[in-house]
C-alpha positions as CSV (number, residue, x, y, z in Angstrom):
1,X,35.6,161.0,71.2
2,X,38.5,160.4,68.9
3,X,41.0,161.1,71.6
4,X,39.2,158.7,73.9
5,X,39.5,155.8,71.5
6,X,43.1,156.6,70.7
7,X,44.0,156.6,74.4
8,X,42.0,153.4,74.9
9,X,43.8,151.7,72.0
10,X,47.2,152.6,73.4
11,X,46.3,151.5,76.9
12,X,45.3,148.1,75.6
13,X,48.8,147.7,74.2
14,X,50.3,148.8,77.5
15,X,48.3,146.2,79.3
16,X,49.3,143.4,76.9
17,X,52.9,144.6,77.2
18,X,52.9,144.4,81.0
19,X,51.1,141.1,81.1
20,X,54.1,139.0,80.1
21,X,56.6,140.4,82.7
22,X,53.9,140.4,85.4
23,X,52.2,137.1,84.8
24,X,55.1,135.1,83.4
25,X,54.1,131.5,82.7
26,X,50.4,132.2,83.3
27,X,50.3,134.5,80.3
28,X,52.6,132.7,77.9
29,X,50.8,129.3,78.5
30,X,47.4,130.7,77.5
31,X,45.9,128.3,74.9
32,X,46.1,129.6,71.3
33,X,47.6,132.9,72.5
34,X,49.3,133.6,69.2
35,X,46.1,133.1,67.2
36,X,44.1,135.4,69.5
37,X,46.7,138.2,69.4
38,X,46.9,138.0,65.6
39,X,43.1,138.2,65.3
40,X,42.8,141.2,67.7
41,X,45.9,143.3,68.3
42,X,47.3,143.1,64.8
43,X,44.1,143.6,62.8
44,X,43.6,146.6,60.5
45,X,47.2,147.8,60.8
46,X,46.8,149.8,57.6
47,X,44.5,152.2,59.4
48,X,47.2,153.0,62.0
49,X,49.4,156.0,61.3
50,X,53.1,155.7,61.6
51,X,53.4,157.7,64.8
52,X,51.0,155.2,66.5
53,X,52.7,152.1,65.1
54,X,55.9,152.9,66.8
55,X,54.4,152.8,70.4
56,X,52.8,149.5,69.6
57,X,56.2,148.0,68.8
58,X,57.8,149.6,71.8
59,X,55.3,148.9,74.5
60,X,53.9,145.6,73.3
61,X,56.0,143.7,70.8
62,X,59.3,144.4,72.5
63,X,58.3,143.2,76.0
64,X,56.5,140.2,74.4
65,X,59.8,139.1,72.8
66,X,62.1,140.1,75.7
67,X,60.3,138.2,78.5
68,X,59.1,135.2,76.5
69,X,60.6,132.0,77.8
70,X,62.7,130.1,75.2
71,X,60.4,127.1,75.2
72,X,57.5,129.3,73.9
73,X,59.4,130.9,70.9
74,X,58.1,128.4,68.4
75,X,54.5,128.5,69.6
76,X,54.2,132.2,70.3
77,X,56.9,134.4,69.0
78,X,57.5,132.9,65.5
79,X,53.8,132.8,64.5
80,X,53.4,136.5,65.4
81,X,56.7,138.0,64.2
82,X,56.7,136.2,60.8
83,X,53.5,138.0,59.5
84,X,54.3,141.2,61.4
85,X,57.8,141.6,59.9
86,X,56.5,140.8,56.5
87,X,53.8,143.5,56.8
88,X,56.3,146.1,58.2
89,X,58.7,145.4,55.3
90,X,55.9,145.9,52.7
91,X,54.7,149.1,54.4
92,X,58.1,150.7,54.9
93,X,59.2,149.8,51.3
94,X,56.1,151.4,49.9
95,X,56.5,154.6,52.0
96,X,60.2,155.0,51.1
97,X,59.3,154.4,47.4
98,X,56.8,157.3,47.6
99,X,59.2,159.6,49.3
100,X,62.0,158.8,46.8
101,X,59.7,159.4,43.8
102,X,58.5,162.6,45.3
103,X,62.1,163.8,45.7
104,X,62.8,163.0,42.1
105,X,59.7,164.8,40.8
106,X,60.2,167.8,43.1
107,X,60.0,170.9,41.0
108,X,58.3,169.3,38.0
109,X,54.8,169.0,39.4
110,X,53.0,171.6,41.4
111,X,51.7,170.6,44.8
112,X,48.9,171.9,46.9
113,X,50.9,171.5,50.1
114,X,52.1,174.9,51.4
115,X,55.3,173.4,52.8
116,X,56.1,170.0,51.1
117,X,59.7,169.9,52.4
118,X,58.6,170.0,56.0
119,X,56.0,167.3,55.3
120,X,58.5,165.1,53.6
121,X,61.0,165.5,56.4
122,X,58.3,164.6,59.0
123,X,57.4,161.4,57.0
124,X,61.1,160.4,56.8
125,X,61.6,160.9,60.5
126,X,58.5,158.8,61.3
127,X,59.7,156.0,59.0
128,X,63.1,156.1,60.5
129,X,61.7,155.9,64.0
130,X,59.4,152.9,63.1
131,X,62.3,151.0,61.5
132,X,64.7,151.7,64.3
133,X,62.1,150.4,66.8
134,X,61.9,147.3,64.6
135,X,65.7,146.9,64.6
136,X,65.8,147.2,68.4
137,X,63.1,144.5,68.7
138,X,64.9,142.2,66.2
139,X,68.2,142.4,68.2
140,X,66.4,140.8,71.1
141,X,65.5,137.7,69.1
142,X,67.4,134.5,69.6
143,X,69.9,133.4,67.0
144,X,67.9,130.3,66.1
145,X,64.5,131.3,64.6
146,X,61.9,129.8,62.3
147,X,62.7,130.0,58.6
148,X,59.8,132.3,57.8
149,X,60.9,134.8,60.5
150,X,64.5,134.6,59.4
151,X,63.5,135.1,55.8
152,X,61.3,138.1,56.5
153,X,64.1,139.7,58.6
154,X,66.8,138.9,56.0
155,X,64.7,140.6,53.2
156,X,63.9,143.6,55.4
157,X,67.5,144.1,56.6
158,X,69.2,143.9,53.2
159,X,66.4,145.9,51.5
160,X,66.7,148.7,54.0
161,X,70.4,149.3,53.3
162,X,69.4,151.5,50.3
163,X,66.8,153.5,52.3
164,X,67.9,157.1,53.2
165,X,68.2,156.3,56.9
166,X,71.8,156.5,57.9
167,X,71.5,155.5,61.5
168,X,69.3,152.5,60.8
169,X,71.6,151.4,58.0
170,X,74.6,151.4,60.3
171,X,72.7,149.5,63.0
172,X,71.4,147.0,60.5
173,X,74.7,146.4,58.9
174,X,76.6,145.8,62.2
175,X,73.9,144.0,64.2
176,X,71.6,142.1,61.8
177,X,72.8,141.4,58.2
178,X,75.8,139.1,58.8
179,X,74.3,137.2,61.8
180,X,71.1,136.6,59.8
181,X,73.0,135.6,56.7
182,X,75.2,133.1,58.6
183,X,72.1,131.1,59.6
184,X,71.3,130.4,56.0
185,X,74.9,129.9,54.7
186,X,74.9,126.3,55.7
187,X,72.1,125.5,53.3
188,X,71.8,126.0,49.6
189,X,70.9,129.5,48.4
190,X,69.4,130.3,45.0
191,X,71.7,132.1,42.6
192,X,69.2,134.9,42.3
193,X,69.1,135.3,46.1
194,X,72.9,135.6,46.3
195,X,72.9,138.2,43.5
196,X,70.2,140.2,45.3
197,X,72.0,140.1,48.6
198,X,75.3,141.3,47.3
199,X,73.6,143.9,45.0
200,X,71.7,145.3,48.0
201,X,74.9,145.9,49.9
202,X,76.4,147.7,46.9
203,X,73.2,149.9,46.6
204,X,73.7,150.7,50.3
205,X,77.2,151.9,49.5
206,X,75.9,154.0,46.7
207,X,73.4,155.7,49.0
208,X,75.4,156.0,52.2
209,X,79.0,156.0,50.9
210,X,79.6,159.6,51.8
211,X,79.2,158.7,55.5
212,X,82.4,157.3,56.9
213,X,80.8,155.1,59.5
214,X,78.3,153.5,57.1
215,X,80.8,153.1,54.4
216,X,83.2,151.2,56.6
217,X,80.5,148.9,57.9
218,X,79.1,148.3,54.4
219,X,82.5,147.6,52.9
220,X,83.2,145.1,55.6
221,X,79.8,143.4,55.0
222,X,80.4,143.2,51.3
223,X,83.9,141.8,51.9
224,X,82.5,139.1,54.2
225,X,79.7,138.2,51.7
226,X,82.1,138.0,48.7
227,X,84.7,135.9,50.6
228,X,82.0,133.5,51.9
229,X,79.9,133.1,48.7
230,X,82.4,133.6,45.8
231,X,83.8,130.0,46.0
232,X,80.3,128.6,45.7
233,X,78.5,131.0,43.4
234,X,80.0,132.4,40.2
235,X,77.1,134.8,39.8
236,X,78.6,137.1,42.4
237,X,81.6,137.6,40.2
238,X,79.2,138.9,37.4
239,X,77.9,141.5,39.9
240,X,81.4,142.7,40.6
241,X,82.2,143.0,36.9
242,X,79.3,145.5,36.5
243,X,80.8,148.0,39.0
244,X,81.9,151.1,37.2
245,X,85.6,151.6,36.7
246,X,86.5,148.2,38.1
247,X,89.9,146.9,37.0
248,X,89.5,143.3,35.7
249,X,93.1,142.4,36.2
250,X,93.0,143.4,39.9
251,X,89.7,141.4,40.2
252,X,91.3,138.4,38.7
253,X,94.3,138.6,41.1
254,X,91.9,138.9,44.0
255,X,89.9,135.9,42.9
256,X,93.0,133.9,42.3
257,X,94.2,134.4,45.8
258,X,90.7,133.7,47.2
259,X,90.0,130.5,45.3
260,X,93.5,129.0,45.8
261,X,94.0,128.2,49.5
262,X,97.5,126.9,48.7
263,X,98.7,130.4,48.0
264,X,100.0,132.5,50.8
265,X,97.2,134.7,52.1
266,X,97.9,138.3,53.0
267,X,96.6,139.9,56.1
268,X,92.9,140.7,56.4
269,X,93.4,144.4,56.4
270,X,95.3,144.3,53.1
271,X,92.7,142.1,51.5
272,X,90.0,144.4,52.7
273,X,91.8,147.4,51.3
274,X,92.2,145.6,48.0
275,X,88.5,144.8,47.9
276,X,87.6,148.4,48.8
277,X,89.6,149.6,45.8
278,X,87.8,147.2,43.6
279,X,84.3,148.5,44.6
280,X,85.3,152.1,44.7
281,X,83.2,152.9,41.7
282,X,79.9,152.2,43.5
283,X,80.7,154.1,46.7
284,X,78.6,157.2,46.9
285,X,80.2,160.6,47.2
286,X,79.1,163.8,49.0
287,X,76.8,166.0,47.0
288,X,79.5,168.6,46.5
289,X,81.8,166.1,44.8
290,X,79.3,164.2,42.7
291,X,79.4,166.4,39.6
292,X,82.9,167.8,40.1
293,X,85.0,167.7,37.0
294,X,88.6,166.6,37.6
295,X,91.1,169.2,36.5
296,X,94.5,167.9,35.5
297,X,97.2,170.6,34.9
298,X,100.4,169.4,33.3
299,X,103.7,170.9,34.4
300,X,104.4,173.7,32.0
301,X,108.0,174.6,30.9
302,X,109.5,177.6,32.5
303,X,109.5,180.8,30.6
304,X,113.0,181.9,31.6
305,X,115.8,179.4,31.8
306,X,118.6,180.2,34.2
307,X,122.0,179.6,32.6
308,X,125.1,178.8,34.7
309,X,127.8,181.4,34.6
310,X,130.7,180.3,32.5
311,X,134.2,180.6,33.8
312,X,136.4,182.9,31.7
313,X,139.3,181.3,30.1
314,X,141.5,184.3,30.9
315,X,141.1,183.7,34.6
316,X,142.1,180.1,34.3
317,X,145.0,180.9,32.1
318,X,146.3,183.6,34.3
319,X,149.4,182.4,36.3
320,X,148.5,184.3,39.4
321,X,145.0,183.0,39.5
322,X,145.6,179.5,38.2
323,X,145.0,176.4,40.3
324,X,148.5,175.2,39.9
325,X,149.9,178.1,41.8
326,X,147.9,177.1,44.9
327,X,149.9,173.8,45.3
328,X,153.3,175.3,44.6
329,X,155.7,175.4,47.6
């Protein structure tokens, strides 16, 4: 009986997912369609396990967004995706928090699970799969969206940078974070929001810094945010000053060149390299290098000094062997 209801539940999503591409305008022009879907298809999501939530996003939400005509975005897509993305962010954040706490407490408390490592790996894979499906769905969205949808996506995208999901972090960094942030840069952001955005990227560097691909994408994103927001928000400078081992003189020089357009600007690559050196203290290292103690061995003096052989004065004074005899005719 349980299998029957599960199959029926999934088939309903398949039917709804195929209705848009098949019926086109007849489906998207249904009166109060968004309200009906929210009160039926998206009810009791807390009772759905993660492995069934992913097919719902793949077979229903993705086609709904992909085949929706642009004139129906405001009436259909935005009212659905705003609450849905807010719920997914809350659910994923809670699950990752539980997994991180379990990892920290591993070995301190006894557990009744016979194989807790396998269970934790399975949960992580499911969370990664759900979020990757959400990222793929988000990429299909138009650039101009309602503010509530954009806000939900912005919070989820930047908050997910610190989750232990390397593949999703790289996709989010390269495809979502900067395009979403550019939509709100024209307006006025709260100082706390700017601080949180920049801090989230630095936390992502601390988590994924050992992966070259993620590190390069996150450094580029942090560089873009700092260059765009530093002239307007002094609070972002305070975040930079809290980075371990940062050189204040180098930071002052970088800010001076950034805030004075009259000065000759260096190439983007050089500026990015300078910025990377500034934030090097928050870039995570591989596990094998995290607790390594640097050993500095000074050059020791040699035990035996080689002395140059001295020429004997008798040889120089000898007439037959003297240098003057060589040049005599």
